[in-house]
PAZAMI-955640 format. One line per 4 residues: number of its first residue (from 0); for each residue x, y, z of C-alpha. Coordinates in steps of 0.05 Angstrom, whole numbers, plus 32768, in hexadecimal, padded with zeros to 4 digits. Layout:
BEGIN
NUM = X,Y,Z  ... .
! end
This chain:
BEGIN
0 = 8097,7F8A,810C  80AA,7F48,80ED  8064,7F3D,80D1  8060,7F80,80AD .
4 = 80A6,7F76,8093  8093,7F33,8076  8055,7F51,8056  8079,7F8E,803B .
8 = 80AF,7F62,801B  807B,7F36,7FFA  8053,7F72,7FE2  8092,7F94,7FC7 .
12 = 80A5,7F56,7FA0  805F,7F52,7F81  805B,7F9E,7F75  809E,7F9E,7F51 .
16 = 8088,7F63,7F27  8044,7F80,7F15  8061,7FC5,7F07  8088,7FA8,7ECC .
20 = 804A,7F97,7EA4  8049,7FBF,7E63  7FFD,7FC5,7E67  8003,7FED,7EA8 .
24 = 8035,801D,7E8A  800D,8024,7E4A  7FCC,802F,7E70  7FEC,8065,7E9B .
28 = 800D,8087,7E60  7FCB,8087,7E39  7FA5,8099,7E79  7F76,805D,7E6C .
32 = 7F59,8051,7EB1  7F27,801C,7E9A  7F5C,7FF1,7E78  7F88,7FF5,7EB6 .
36 = 7F4E,7FE6,7EE5  7F39,7FA9,7EBC  7F81,7F8E,7EBD  7F8B,7F9B,7F07 .
40 = 7F4A,7F80,7F23  7F61,7F37,7F21  7FA4,7F49,7F3F  7F80,7F6F,7F77 .
44 = 7F55,7F32,7F86  7F92,7F05,7F85  7FB8,7F32,7FB6  7F7B,7F36,7FE4 .
48 = 7F79,7EEA,7FE7  7FC4,7EE7,7FF5  7FC3,7F1D,802B  7F86,7F21,8059 .
52 = 7F94,7F6A,8067  7FA2,7F80,801F  7F72,7FB8,800F  7F8C,7FE7,7FD9 .
56 = 7FAE,7FF0,7F96  7FB6,8039,7F83  7FD5,8057,7F45  7FF0,809E,7F46 .
60 = 8007,80C7,7F0A  804C,80E7,7F0D  802D,812A,7F20  800F,810B,7F5F .
64 = 7FC8,8105,7F44  7FA1,80C8,7F58  7F97,80A1,7F17  7F74,8062,7F2E .
68 = 7F61,8044,7F71  7F53,7FFC,7F5E  7F31,7FF3,7FA2  7F05,8031,7F95 .
72 = 7F05,8041,7F4A  7ED2,8079,7F4E  7F01,80A4,7F78  7F39,80C2,7F4E .
76 = 7F55,8103,7F34  7F68,8120,7F78  7FAE,813B,7F7B  7FD5,811D,7FB5 .
80 = 8015,8143,7FA8  802F,815A,7FEC  7FFA,8131,8011  801A,80ED,8009 .
84 = 8065,80F0,8019  8072,80A9,8003  8055,80B5,7FBE  807C,80F7,7FB9 .
88 = 80BB,80D0,7FCB  80B1,809C,7F95  80A3,80D1,7F60  80E0,80FA,7F74 .
92 = 8112,80C1,7F7B  80F4,808E,7F4A  8100,8059,7F7F  80CF,802E,7FA6 .
96 = 80B9,803D,7FED  809C,8013,8026  807D,802E,8065  8041,8041,808E .
100 = 801B,807D,8076  7FD4,8097,807F  7FAE,80A7,8040  7F7B,80DD,8032 .
104 = 7F3B,80B5,8041  7F21,8095,8081  7F2C,8050,8061  7F75,8061,8056 .
108 = 7F89,806B,809E  7FC6,8045,80B7  7FDA,801E,8079  801A,7FF9,806B .
112 = 802B,800F,8025  8059,7FF9,7FEE  8062,802B,7FB5  8089,801D,7F75 .
116 = 8098,8049,7F39  8078,8039,7EF6  80A4,8047,7EB9  8094,8048,7E6F .
120 = 80AA,800A,7E4A  80C8,8030,7E10  8110,8049,7E09  8103,8087,7E34 .
124 = 80F1,8060,7E73  80C9,809E,7E88  80AA,809E,7ECD  805F,8099,7EC3 .
128 = 8049,8095,7F0B  8045,8068,7F48  8021,8028,7F59  8011,801F,7FA3 .
132 = 7FFB,7FE2,7FCA  7FDC,7FE8,800F  7FD0,7FBB,804B  7FA4,7FCF,8086 .
136 = 7FD1,7FDC,80C2  7F9B,7FC9,80F5  7F98,7F82,80D7  7FE4,7F7D,80DA .
140 = 7FE1,7F90,8124  7FAB,7F5D,8133  7FCF,7F25,810E  8011,7F36,812F .
144 = 7FF2,7F38,8174  7FCE,7EF7,8168  8011,7ED8,8156  8030,7EF5,8196 .
148 = 7FF6,7EDB,81BF  8001,7E95,81A6  804C,7E9A,81AF  804B,7EBA,81F4 .
152 = 800A,7EA4,8213  8022,7EAB,825A  804E,7EE8,824F  8035,7F28,8270 .
156 = 8053,7F54,8239  802A,7F31,8204  7FEC,7F39,822F  7FF8,7F83,8234 .
160 = 8001,7F88,81E8  7FBF,7F64,81DD  7F98,7F99,8203  7F5E,7FB1,81D8 .
164 = 7F79,7FF8,81D3  7FB4,7FDF,81AB  7F87,7FB5,817F  7F5B,7FF1,8170 .
168 = 7F93,801C,8153  7F75,803B,8115  7FA3,8075,8106  7FEB,807B,80F0 .
172 = 7FF6,80B4,8120  7FE7,8084,8159  801B,8055,813B  804D,808D,8136 .
176 = 8042,809E,8180  8057,8058,8193  8098,805F,816C  80B1,80A1,8189 .
! end
């Protein structure tokens, strides 16, 4: 989808930029959740105003443990190792990843995610963990279909796409079924 591609490229650019802040690396290395939360709250608000569907910033430690969900700071400490393939990939390869992945909560269903590694800012450049941005897939679908509706108002294919069953997709497994 062109729309999700545009969003993912914009989010990747911002994630890579934000991931370079020394305060983020220091907070993760010192395991100072409050310092990181305070720093990231304004950035979270800014991203939400830039992207209507932006709904999460999540930090993971290098062992796969959830360190901080900026969107839900009271939920942390759960180990997602083996449950979140994208995070596992970033930890293993030390490279960024972009894609659709369901999370572990109901709120996290069908999310376009951008995950980037966080490295220490000292000489070692040690992997400290992963920072992840998320955008609600259902909103992406609605905005894309709205665009198609305006572009192809009299096109039967666009009308079929706009059927409410497509708009109600809430689950990445449904999305995966469409792409088999």
